[in-house]
Residue, then its C-alpha position, 0 to 999 in steps of 0.5 A: m500500500k502506498a504511504l500517505k504523507i502527514a505534515i506536522q509542525k517542525s518546531g513550536r507549540l504544536n510539535e510535541k503534542s502532534v508527535e505524542l498523539l501519533k505515537n499514542c496511535g501506535l505509530s513507530f517513528e523517529n522524530y528527526k527534527s533536523s530532517l524534513i521527512t521520516s517514515v513510520a515503520n509500522f504504518p503506511l505513512e510518512i511524516l513531514f516536518l514543516r513550518d506551520d504556516d506552510i502546512p495548509e498550502y502543502v495539504q491543499d496542493g496535495i504535497a501532503d495528504l494530511g496535516i496537523v495545524g492550528e485553526n488560526v493558520i488555516q483560516e488566515k491562509e484561506v485554503s481549500v482543505e477538509y477538516l477531519q478532526e478537532l484534536g483538543f490541544g494547542k488551544c488559544t484565542l486570537k484577541i484584539a488587545i489595547p493599552k491599559e492606559k487607553p481603554l475602549n468601551y465598545i467594539d465600535d470604538l475601534n473605528g479609525k484606529s490602527i491595529a497591528t497584527s500577523y493575521p490580517v485576513i482573519l482580522q479584516k473579516f472580523l472588522d467587516q462583520h462588525k462594520i468597523q473601519a480600521d487601519i490594519r498594519t501587518i507585521s511579523g514577530s513581536v506584534e505586542i510592542g506595536p502600541g508601545l512604539g507608536l506603530s498602532d493603537a491596538i494589536c490582534d494576536i494569539v493569546s494563550t496565558g495573557s502574560t505577554l500582554k500584561n508584560n507589555g502593558l496591554e489588556p484583552f479587548a475583544d475575542v476574534l477567533s478561538s483556535q485549536a489543533i485540527l487534523i486536515g486533509k486534501k479534498d476527498v482524502k477521508e475516503h482513503e482506507v489509510v486515512c480511515e484507519l488513522l482517524q479511527r486510531i486518533q479518535s480512540v486516543l481522544r476518547a480515552k483522554e476524556t474518560k476515566y476507568v473506575v472500579l468500586n465496591v458496593k453492597k448489592a442493595g445499593l447497586p441500583s443507585i450506582l447503576e443510575l449514576l454510571p451508564g458506562v460505554k454500554s453498561p457497567t460490568v458487575v462482578p460478585l465479590a468473595e464477600k457475600d452481598w457485595v459486588a464490584v462495578h467496572t465502568v468509565i466516567s467522563e473526565q468532565d463529570f468526574w468529581e461530581k460523579i465520584n461524590n455522588l457514588k460515595s453518597v449512595g454507598a460506593q467504597g474502595i473507588v479506584v480510578m485509572p487512566i484509559e489508553k484507548i477506547i475503540m468503538 
């Protein structure tokens, strides 16, 4: 079977998580950061290590069949690719930020202002949506220094923790775009059997990250209350214990509901609760 190509970030905030995801999918490869390409030993796939700005166009043009890249980059490049899977990492927000000493009250206050950004396409769409006329000044590198140097009245840039804004005397003013890492593909690639297999593996890893495996003990009399709280993947597994009138219940719990469910389980008689991570869930 001919190997497909997937492009991931060569260096930067998405590289480590992208490599981790692929390895968790059972792919065996070396992360040759000094090379452009490496082969997967046990799967028909080759990995390209590229600048994130290049990944969307490589996928659109068919040089790579798949890519992992931030949605902010995809939107800025205006490429024609298919969104195959949100990956849940690399989350950030493209925000407009303003100097703390020059507060604005309403979004319309941006009219007539200058905004420095590395994302002129996304910013222009945002301004058009809100019928705002502003001067977009496209710069690369340290956008946050724009107001301090007198280059702009505001900035539009990626914000993760907000510490960079704070260090430069800026504060968030408006959210422009929420972004995370996305698995993208060239047109019609999702019908390829290798892509279907890889997508299934990725989805099983992502599902596992969202859940916990739980084992608990409870008296048989309390089992109906326990089962009401624990739907499981299909239904919980109930195993008799050596001690009479006691059973062990095995199931999974959503990470989001974890602490609430644990406290509720304890309140209806659950004991000896053991919680474990799950490596993969295959539906």
